[in-house]
Every structure is written in structure tokens, then in C-alpha cells.
N, C-alpha and C positions, 0 to 999 in steps of 0.2 A: 174173441179177446186176444188171441195170439196175433191176429192180424193187426189189431189196434196197438199192441205192444211193439210189434216190428215197425209199424208206421212211426211211432213216437221215437224209437231209437234212430231211425233214418233221419227224422227231422233234427234231433239233437246233434247227430253226427254232421249234418249239413251245416248247422249253425256253428259247430266247433271248427269245421273246416274254414268257414267264412271268417271266424274270429282269428284263426291262425294266419289266414291270408292278409287280413287287415293289419294285424300286428307286424307281419313281415313287411308289408307295404310301408307302414309308418316307420319301422326301424330303418328300412332302406332309404326312405326319404330323409330321415334324420341324419343318416350317415352322409348322404349326398349334400345336404345343407351344410353340415360341419365342414366337409371337404371343400365345398364351394367357398364358404366364408374364409377358410384357412388359405385357399389359393388367392382369393382377393386380397387378404391381409398380407400374405407373403410377397406378392408381386406388386403391392402398392408402394410407390417411391417414398412415401412418408411414413410407412409402417414397417413391414417385413424387410423391404429393400432399402430402408433408411440408412443413410451414411452416418453411422454412429451406433449406439446401443439399440437393442430391440425395443420397439415401441408397441405396447399393447393397448387395446381399447380401454378407456377409462383410467387405467393405471399409468399410461405413458411409459417413460423410461425409469419409473420409480424403483422397480425391482433391481435393476442394474446399479442404480445410484446407491440404494440401501446396502447392497452387497459390497460396494467399494467405498463406503463412506470414510473409512479410516485412511484411505490412500487416494482421495478424490482427485488431487492434482495429477498424480502419476497415472491414474485411470484415464483421465482426459488425454494425457500424453500418448498412451497406448492407442486410444481411439484415433487421435489425430495422425499419429505415425502410420496407421493402417489405411488412412484415407488418401486416395490419389490426389485430392485437392488440398490436403491439410485443413479441411473444414468438415465438421460433423454437426449433427442436429440431435438435440434431446428434447423430450416433451414432458412437462410436469403433469401430474394428475389434474384433469380438468381441461387439458389441451393447450396450455401456454407453451409456445415454442421458444427454444434457446438455440441459437446458431453460434458455435464455438469455432474460432479460426486461429491458426498460427501462420497463415499465408501472408507474407509481407505485402503483396499487391493488394490483398483485401484490407490489411491494416492501414495502408496509405489511403485507400478509398474511404474508409470509415473516418479516419482522423483528419483528412485533408480534402480530398477531392469532393466528397459529398458530406462534408462536416455538418452542415445544417440539418441533415436528415437523421443524425444520430446524437440527440441530446442525452443528458444523464437520465432523464425520464422520471415519471411520477413515483415509480416503485422505489428507486434508489433515494429519491428525495424524502419519501415518507420514512424509510428505514433510518436515515441519517439525521433527520430534522431535529429530533430532541437534543442531539449532541451538537451538531454543527449549525443548526438554525438555517439562516440564509447566507452562510459563508460561501466563499468563492468555489470551494470544491463540491458544493451541493446544489448549485443552481445553474440555470441556463438563461439564454435570452438577454434582455437589456440589463438586468441586474448583474449578471455575470460579466458582461462587457464593461460595465462601469468599474467593478472591482478589479478586473483584469488590467484595465488601462491604468488605474491608479497604482496598483501593486507592481506592475511591470516597470514603471518609472522608478519606484523606490528600490527595487531589487537590482537595478543596474548602477546604482550610485556607488562610488568608491568608498564613501564614508560608511555605508552599511557593511561592505566587505571588510573594511578595517575593524569595524566594531565587532564583527563576528570573529575575526582572527584574534582580537584581544580577549574576547570572552572564552574562546577555546584555550588560549594560552593560560589564562588565569585558572581555569578549571583543571587543566592538566598539572600545572605547577603546584597549585594550592591544595588539590584534593586527590586526583587520580594517581599521580606518582607516589605520594605518601601512603595511600591505601595499598597499592601494589607492593611497595617496599615493606610495609608491615606484614603482608602475606609472605614475603620472602623470609623475613626475620622469624616468623612463627611457624612456617612450613605448613600452614593450613590450606585446605582446598577452598576455593571461592567460586561462586557462580559468576563467570565473566559476563554473561548476558545481563544479569542483574546490575553489575557495575556499569556496564555500557548504557543501560537504560537510565540509571541515575545520572550518569555523566551527561547524556544527551538531553535529559529533561532539565537539568540545571542550565545548560548552555542555551537551549531553545527558549526557556522562560526569560533568560536575560535578553535574548534577541527579540522576543515577542513583546514582553511586558516591561522589561527593564527591572525585573525583580529576581532575586536569587533564592530558590526554595531550599538550597543546601541539602539535597538528597544524598550527596556523596560524601558527607562528613564521615570521619572515621567511626563514629558511633552508629552509622547506618540508620538514621532516624526514620520513623514512619511519618510521612508527610501527607496530610489529609488531601490536599489538592492532587498530589500524584496518585494516591490510592483511588480517588474518585475517577481520575482519568483511566486508570487500568480497568476499573469496574465498568465504566461507561463504554469503552471501546470493545471489551469482550462481549457484553450483552448486545451492543449494537451490531457487531459482526454476526452474532447468532441469529439475528433477525433475517439475514439473507438466506438462511437455510431452513427457516421456519415459515409455515404458511401465514400469510399476512392476517388472515382472519383469527388465527390463534393468538399472535402477540398483540394484536389490536384489542382483542377481548380481554386479555390479561392487563393491558394498560388501562382499559376502561374500568376494570374492577380493582385496579391497583393491587395486584397480587403477584407473587413469584418474582421472577427476574425483572419484570417491568417495574415492580415496586422498588427494587434495588437500583434500577436505572434512574428512576425519578429522583431518588435521594442523592445519587452520585452527581447527576446533572445539577441539582440544587446546590451542591457543594461547589461545583465548578463555577456556576453563575455567581454565587456569593463572593468567591475569590476574585473573579474577573471584574465584577461591578465595584468591589471595594478598591481595586487597583485603579480602575478607570476614573472613578469619582475623586480619589485622592490626586490623581494626575491632573484632573481638571482644576482642582484647587491650586495645585502647583503652578499650572499655566496661568491661571488668573492672578496669582501672586506675582509671577514674573512680569506680567504685563503692567503691573503697578510700579515696578522698579525701573527706573530710568537710566541707571548707570551702565556704561558699556561693559565693565568688568563682570558684573553679576550676570549680564545677558550672555556673555561669551561662556562663562562657566556653566550656566544652565544648558546652553546649546550643546556643550560637550558632554554633559551628563546624561542627556536624554536623546540618544540616537537609536533607541529601540523602535520596533514597528509601531507600537501603540502611539508613541510620541509623534512619529512621522505622519500617521494617518490622522491623528488629532490635530496636527498643525495645518491640515488641508481644509479648506472651506468650500462651500458651494459656489463661491465666486472664482475659485482657482481655475487656471487654465485646463487642468485635467478634467474638470467637471463641466466645462463650457458647453459641450455638445449634449448635455443631459438636462432633463426637466428638473428644476430646483425643488419641485414638489415630490421628488423621489422619496419613498419611505425611509431611506437611509439618512435623510436629513432630519435634524432635530426641529420638528415643527413647532415645539412649544417656545423655543427661544430664538427662532429665526434662522435662516439659512446661513448667515455669516458665521455662526458658531460651528458649522460643519456637520460632521457625522453624529448620529445618535449613539447613545451608549450601547444599544442592542446591535447596531451595525459594527461598532468597534469590537464588541465581544465576539461576534460571529466570525469576523475575518481573522482576528488574532488567534482565537481558539483553533480555527482551521489550520493555520500555519504551524501552531505548536503541535497539533496532532500529526500533521504530515511530517514535520521535521524530526519529531522525537522517535516515533515507532519505525519509520523507514531507515533512519540512520542506525538505530540499534540493531535492526535485523541485518542490514548490510555489513556492519562491523563484526557481528557475531559469526556469520557464515564466512567472512573473510579470514578471521583468525582460525576457524576450523580448517579451511583450505590450506592455510600456511602450515599447519601442523603436519599435514600429510604431503606437503611439497616443500621440504626444508630448503631445497635448492632455490626455490623462488624467494623464500625469506632471506637467504644469504645474498641473493642478487639485489634485493631491495636495500638491505643494509649497506651493501657496497655502493649503491647509487647515492644513498643518504650521506655516506662518509665523504664521497666526492664533492657533494654540495657543501658540506661543512669545511672541507679543506680550502674551498674557494672563498670562504667567508670567515676569515680568522680575525679575532679581536684581541687586542693586547691586554694582558693581565698585568696592570701596573705593579701590583703587590709582589708578584713573582718574576716580573720582567721576562715573561715568556708569552707565547701565543697559544690560546686554547680555543677549541670550537665551542660555540654556544649550542644550546639544545633545541631551540625553537626556530621556526621558519616563517619567512614573509610569504605573502601571497604570490609574489613573483618567483620565489625560490621553489614553491610547490609546483608551479607550472613547468619547471625544468625537470621534474621527476617523471620522466616518460615511462620507465619500466614500472614504477609504482602505479601510475595511472592505468597502464595496461593490465596489471594484476588485479586492480580494483574492478576494472571493466569486465574482466574474465569471471570474477566471482559474481558480479551482478548478472552476468549472462546466465549462469547456472542457478543462481539463487536470487532472483529479483525480489526486492522488498515488497512490491505489490505484484503478486503472481498472476492475477487476472484483473481485467478492467471490464466493467459492464456499461452498456449503452442501451438505448431503446430506439427501434426503427420507427420513425414518425410516419413514413409512407412506404409503399412497395419499392423495391430496388432490385438490381441484379449486380452481384459482385464480379470482379474480374475473372474469378475462377468458374463462373457460370451459376453460382448458387443464387436461387431466387429468394428474396426476403419479403415476407408478408408484413403489412402494417402491424404495429404493436408487438412485434417479435422482440425478445430480449437478445441482445448481441453481446458476445464475450470475445474479446481478443486476448490471447493467452501468452504473455511474455515468458512464463515458466516453461511452457511447451516449446515456444520458438527457440529458446536456447538449447533445446535437446533434439532439434530436427537435423538429421544428416543432410537433408536436401538444402538446408540453409547454411550450415557451418562445416559440412564435410564429414568424412567417416570418423574423424577424431572428435566429434562434437561433445562427447561425454568426458573428454579429458580436460583437466585444468591446465591451460596452456596460454600464458600471457603473451607469448611470442606472436600469436596470431593477430595481435593488435599493433605490432611494430613493423616499420619499414625503415631499414638502415638505422635502427636504434631510436627512431622517432615515432611517437604515438600517432596512429591514424584512426580517426573516428569513423565508425561504421554508420550506415544509414539509420536514422532513428526509427524507420519502419521495419528494419531488420532487427535492430536492438532497441526494442520499445520500452525500455525500463523507465524512462522519464516521460512517457507519452511522446507526442509529436504533433505537428500542425498548430492550430490556434491554441490548443490546451497544453502545449509543451510546458513542463514543470518550470515555474519561475525560480525555484530554489535550487535548481540543478547544480549550478556552479558553486554555490555555498555548501551544498551537501557534499560534493566531491572534495572541496577544500577541507571540510571538517574531517572526512574519512581519511584523507591523505595525511593531514596533520597528526591525527591520533596514531596512525600506523607508524609514521616516520619517527615520532617522538618516542613511542613506547618500545619499538623494536631496537632502539639504541640501548635500552636499559634492561629489557626483560624478554624472557622466552616463556611461552605458555604451552602446557602439555595437558591433554585431557586424561581423565582416569582410564586405566586399562580396561579395555572391553567396551568403552563408551561408543554407542552408535546413535547419532542424532536423528530425531524425527521432527518434522515440521508440525506446527500447530495450526488449526483453522482459526484465522482471525482476519482483521482488516489488512494485516501485513503478513509476513512469513517468519514468525518467531520460532525458535527451537522449543519443542515441547519439553517441559520440565527443566529448562535452562541448560547451561553449558558449564559443567563443573571442571575446573582446571587447577593445576598447581602452577606456581609462578617461580621461576628461577631468575636471579639477577645476573646480568651480563657485566655489571660494573662492580669492581672489588669494593666490599663493604668495610 
């Protein structure tokens, strides 16, 4: 029995030893497997050695993105600045690749050299379609070429420029200056960003539709069309940082933010269609009147974009190269009637969106820069005064010469220092901080980056303005002089200063936008000085453009004796 007991003990001990050896072997194998996988991941060029944030299996770069969500633009700047090529790569959960670049050679390749390979893409189209439809800023291919050809002709006409100058003059004289004067009289603080948004919305609606929403009246009315625009742009921008499956499900169920977006877009459509249909009736009425005087008066009254596009027909020279069965034609009433209501709605809404938000952002950040660089403000005022001295008008009542307060298009062109200051502000605070494209097929960029098909491409104007390798060691300084040579403004390459895009998609409204900004600054700085609240530090908001988060509260002081 003792022998049997000893035998059983030896057997149990042998099995125990075998179990311990097996556990040790499995543990060692597990460690080796983890180390091997870690080494493979770490040394893989698209994962551990990725030029950009860490990329983990399944999660991609999401952890880094989540950690830096509140400062996403500056996070990208840090990544790009650390990259030897000024190009980085991020990966969304699921494996979708994003290549982000601030390299001017890459930007030129994307926007010009290999332009056809980098369309807006299906993802961008889907995100913006509810708001912009098939407007010029949301489409590619034949439809884009059609709209671009027609719009480029209209934007180069002197009559449109004069119409814009008149609209800006009227809004400044009739509303903006009285509102600011009221602020001086009462001493109250006002949100300058909100005033600028109301101003630009009024002027762009006049330019686009020929209607005046009167957002900047002294009573600061709540305008349904403007409110719908704000809601629609905010929710649409949020789609770009939300998984498509999430917002598409919400849209299908008509819940949450997508329900609000649908209601806002309905308000926008109602307004646009009302104006378009009324204008069609006016055009039809004009065609029935044969007198030359009424025709001239009507032509002078309707110089807005809607009237211009409505006046073009399928038989016009601008449409000669395109199929007259294009969906933008009104098929119900024949091609000679020109563009459909839907086409007119989409293209005019696109220009209103682009013109309103970008100009508001540009002006807001410009006045912020001036507050911290009063010597620049003084130099602008001196330049404006010189222009006024050269253009004196006689005041017959007082028999003396006094300067007028507003400026012609040609006079604005002579303000070189102001143009330099505006360009410098746009360099640091571009109204559209990033631009997205889709790679149609594989490619290789000038810096050696290999691009896979269906990768999302981002070129980054906000980061480009902050790169020492592009602008020098003083790149973070607000320095208008960098744009001047012997006192004359010198334009930089659009692939280095990509604020208005470049190549075939160069912004059509660039000249009008700069004119509006310069006009507002030149007129307001003659009369007012703006000062932000003590301790105010601006933050940017995440939107389709670069607005200040929570607005720009300022006090207003008059420079003119009251």
C-alpha cells in the first residue's frame, strides 16, 4: 500500500511538472507573439512608423484625434511641423486614410498638375448635398464645368463689380455706421462678429438674389432665412466629423440634428423658390413691355446673380458646348427658357454661403489682429487719408473742400498697405482652414508620399501660414510688410498662400471678397476704433469656415467728434 501511495504521488508530481512546463511554454509563446506583433506594428510604415499620429489596429488615429478634438487645427499644425515633408497621414476607425499636407509643391500638384485625379468626392458631396444641392462648390465633372464657365463670365463683368460696390456702400451708410454710432453713444459692448455676419448677409443677399433681408437694422431683427442658414451650415459642418452611418441613420429616422437640418433647408428652399418664381414673373412682365425706358430701368434694377443666370438660355454662347438636355435646363418649358428653378437655387445659395461666412470670418480676425497691432491700424488710416486727399470734392454750401467717406473700385486697388494687411491676416486665419479632396486613383506627390485610391486628401491653408519653412522664422508674427516691395503689394504664389484655392477651382469671388473687406476696413477705421474686453482670448470654432467661438465682444470708440 505504501508502494502504491508513493507511485501515485510520483505520477501526480510528474503531471504537475508537465502542467507547469506547458503553462511556462504557453506564457513564453504569448510574450513572443505580443513582442513580434508589436515589432511588426512599430516598424510598419503605415502604423508605428507612420508620419503623423500613432495608428492602432481597428482604432486607427482615433485616440489622438479624440484627445485633441478641441484644438484639432493646431494639433494638425504640430504634426505637420514635425514632418520632414510637411505631410502626415491619419487613419479613421475602419481603415480610411487621410493624407494632410501643407507642402506648396503638393498643393500645386493637387490643384493644378494632376487636378483631374482629385475631385471633391462622394463623401463631401453627400455631406453638403442637402444644403448646396448640385451647386458649383459641391460637384465635379461636366456639371461643374458648365457652372464654372457661366459663372466665370459673370464675375468678370464690371457691372457686377459696380453693383457690389454700391451694395456695400449702401449697407455701410444706411446701417453699419449708424449701428456703431449708437454703440458709441450708449457705451454698450457689442458682438462685432455678429454685426459683421449681419452686414455680409445683407450684402451677399443683394448680390445673389437682389433682395435685402435687413439683418443689420438697428432693432437687430431675427430673420428666418438667416437663422435657417446658420442652423444648416452648423449641422452640415458637423457631418464631416461624424461617421456617415450615424448621420445618415438620423436623417432616415428624421431625428436629432438631422431633423433640424431638414427644417432649416426647407426654410431656405421656400425663400429661394419664392424669390426665383417672383423674378420669373417680373422677367415675363418685362418682355411684354416694349418701351425702351422701362427696359433700361429694369436692366439697371436687376444686376444680381439670380437675374444674370436667369437671363442666360440654353441657346447662349456660354452653353453652346453642352448638351441642351442637361438637367439644369427646364425640360418642362423648353431649353430657351434657360435654367431650372432648382439649378438657380443651388448656384445662388452656394455663392451666398461662400460669400457670407468667409467674409465674416476674414473681417472678424482682421479686426482682432488690428487691436494687437495698433501701428498697423495707424498705417492703414494714413494710407486711406492720402487717398482721400487726392480725391477732394467741393462742398458748395460751405465753399470748401471736404473728403468723402467711400471709395471706388479703382481707389481700393491703390491701397497697397491695406491689401498687405488683409493678406497677412488671411495667411494666419484663413476663412476656410482646410480643403478636402478625394484621390480617384493612385498617385505619388512631389515629396514622395504615395497615395492610394479613394484616400481622402486634405491641404491645410491654416497650417501653411504657420510653417517656418514657407514663411521664415517670423511666420507667427503679424507683419504686413512681408507682402510689400518698395511700398507696392506683391502677390505670393496661390500654392503657397492657398486661401482662395488655385488652379481650375480658383475662387471666382476672390476680387469681390477682397474689395468688400478693404471697403469695410477703410470706411470704418476713418470713424471708429474697436477694443475687445479685458482678458478676452479668442478661440476658433469648428465649422465650414473659421468663426470665433462665442463671438467677438468689443467696445466702440468714435474717432469723429460728435
